[in-house]
C-alpha angles and dihedrals in degrees: 000000000000117000115224130192138069092318094059117114135026094306090055092050091051089048092054097048098039116108125183111250124232115273116261089245091062101051098058090049091054091045091051089048090054091049091051091049091052091048091050091050090050092050092049090050091055092044090052089052092051090048089050088056090048091052092050092046092049093057098037110030104066124167090263091054091048091048090049088053090054093252112144098225098136100001125087121268130024132103128302096255090059091064094069123073117247090239088062091057093048093047092047091050091049092049092047091051092053089055089061094066122118095279092061128233095290093047093047094049090047092051094045095052096038086062093045108032094163090066089069090063090050093050091047091054090046090051092054088052091050091052091052091049090054093045093051091042096236127150106280095195088080094071094040097060095034102043110010099047094062094055092046090053092046094049093049092045093053091054094057124089122242092254092058092052095063092084089049091054092050089049091053092049093047098046095045094047089046089057091047091054091047089048091056091047094051092046097051098034098040090222123118121215089202121029113244108244134176103198107303093345120096110212114221130183093036113135096187116104121240103175113183093326093083103230135043094234092049091050092048092052095048095046091044091054089048091053091050091051091052092048099045100039111041091180088080089072109007100184103089092203088061099036097054096053088044091054092046092047093050095041092053090055090066086072088056094046090048100218105152096183094052093043095050093044094050093046091048092052093047089048092051090049091050092048090049091051091047089051091051090051090052090051089059105270111158122235128190114252096234090052091051092050091048092049092052091048091049093050092050092045092049092049092050092049093049093050091046091051092049091048093051091048093236094144100031091118091058094046090052090059089068091058101030114026096171095244098314092128092049088051090056091051089049089051092060093044090053091077091060090068094066130071124230094263091056093045094051099047101022128268128256110284092222091056091046092054091049093051092047091053090047093051095044096252097129093132094053144278109295097219125068098213095045090047090049091051090051093046104035107011133247096286095055092041090058091047092048091049091051090050092050091050090053091048094050092046089055091045092051092047089060096042142073116272088251088074088078089074093054091047089053088050089051092052092049092048091048091053096048107037144034088266112142096359091087133049106285143116098237094117090052090053091055091047090053092050092052097041096046105033100031108041121158112267118231114258117263115253093016113150113247117251112267115244111226112226114229113254094242091064098047118109111258114215116243 
């Protein structure tokens, strides 16, 4: 059928198919926007690589490893750059790179802290502590590795997409399982790959494994948190035939590392979880028959393995620590009595470090004060201890807000470890290790039914009305 009218003919056809092109001022803007997006993606890729190096360094380069490599990290002497952990350098570089994205440093910092306002309170408390350290002329690298490194890692981690965190998750699994294997080797062979050192002192006669994590208690805390993550969030390792042996393999290593606090806490949490599931079954919760059969088989197999290990005396050294702890309990009593040797003025503003070291030697606390809050009062005073505690509470609230509910169990483990060991009261990266475990293995799942984010079409591709 022939169409008649003003649109008939070649001119009419050209008039129908003709569309006005985008103005020249629009196309360069869209091109520049694409270039900035590609540059931002490239920067994030490099930052993710640096953070991967930081994660690997955190779980493999302990103070004992650095000391064995003749790096003066905790020992006297050496240059300034040796006093900071390699993970701090990698994390600082990654954070600095993220500030170079298209928004600019001011815009990036504004966006980061507008999404995490509680981190400002933590940084303010940390800044007060830094000022006191400079005023009293104490080494300031202690509070950088111990308290600044965790927040650097967390802020960089929260800026990365989920796809860029896959390599970080594999790195966490690999490094922790590597430490577990080395821990078993050191326990059964009696040979250490890395000598156990506390500053300049080489510890001999210690049967507990330390692997690459530097200290038996540090290794026990990290592996215990890893076990809790596997138990409470099955999505980390969905195949149950792989997850259960992995949990058992890691849980058994706590006997080799010899951390009583971590072992008892982890077993208590697993027992509470099992009792809660049993209560739900008694209330009428349905359970698939194959899962019930598998659970019964696993319980019987675990019981048989435990009784066999006890009969063979494999973990006799660990069991003896519950009856003979070589003065560890007396050291904790001495820790509490240490505060009675200071007056109120010293406790509020912080006592003289020389007097503190003399009293520690007199009370047999040469290896440290086994309570984070008492050690903080002795080092920084009561005022700064309260400020630091408030800052840490704000940091953990922000961390829990961005994490799976299972992270509560690891936070509880952190508090128990801080109250019963040297933990964060000395120069170490243990807090950063826990932050990595929570951020990588226990991220917050997206809400079900949430609408996907709308992708904004670049202006050069929009339809222009005729």
